C-alpha positions in Angstrom: 0.2 -0.3 0.1 1.5 3.5 -1.1 -0.1 6.3 0.7 -0.5 10.1 -0.9 -1.6 13.4 0.3 -3.6 14.7 -2.5 -6.5 17.2 -2.7 -9.7 15.6 -2.6 -10.8 17.1 -6.0 -7.0 14.9 -7.4 -8.6 11.6 -5.6 -11.5 11.7 -7.3 -10.3 12.2 -10.7 -7.4 9.2 -9.9 -10.5 7.3 -8.7 -12.1 8.0 -11.9 -9.3 7.0 -14.4 -8.4 4.1 -12.5 -5.1 5.7 -11.4 -6.0 5.1 -7.5 -7.7 1.9 -6.1 -9.2 3.7 -2.9 -8.9 7.2 -1.2 -10.1 8.0 2.4 -12.6 11.3 2.3 -14.4 13.6 4.7 -17.8 12.6 3.6 -19.5 10.6 0.7 -21.3 12.1 -2.2 -19.1 12.8 -5.0 -21.1 11.4 -7.7 -21.2 9.1 -10.7 -19.1 5.9 -10.7 -17.8 6.3 -7.0 -19.0 4.3 -4.0 -18.3 5.4 -0.4 -18.5 3.5 2.6 -17.5 4.4 5.9 -15.0 2.9 7.8 -15.0 4.0 11.3 -17.5 5.9 13.3 -15.6 7.6 15.9 -16.3 11.3 16.7 -12.4 13.7 16.0 -11.2 15.2 19.0 -8.9 18.0 19.4 -6.1 17.6 21.7 -4.6 20.5 23.2 -1.7 21.2 25.8 -2.5 21.6 29.1 -2.7 25.4 29.2 -4.4 26.5 26.2 -7.7 28.1 27.0 -9.4 25.2 25.5 -8.5 23.0 27.4 -10.6 24.0 30.6 -13.6 23.6 29.0 -15.6 20.8 30.1 -16.9 20.2 26.0 -15.9 21.7 22.6 -17.6 21.9 19.3 -16.2 22.4 16.2 -16.8 26.1 15.9 -14.3 26.3 19.7 -11.5 25.1 17.8 -12.5 26.7 13.9 -9.1 29.2 14.4 -6.8 27.1 15.7 -3.7 25.8 13.8 -5.0 22.6 12.6 -2.3 19.8 12.5 -2.5 16.8 10.4 -1.2 13.6 11.6 1.2 12.2 8.7 1.0 8.1 9.0 3.8 7.6 7.1 6.0 9.1 9.6 4.1 9.3 12.7 4.5 13.1 12.8 2.4 15.6 12.8 2.3 18.7 9.9 0.4 22.0 9.5 
């Protein structure tokens, strides 16, 4: 298996062209010729340093973190990227 970080539009194009066998997507509904199946049901979590202002809240909504820098997990290295 090879993992590539591509924009979703490119994933859709490459799936339709036969260049990719599968892709992970944030939602379904990419149109004719593609089938989307959920592979997990876990809610996303925000991981914050203990001293961050949002860490003191009892619960967070997406709106609470929308303006925070996003760090994505890089599965090929185990490191995050911004």
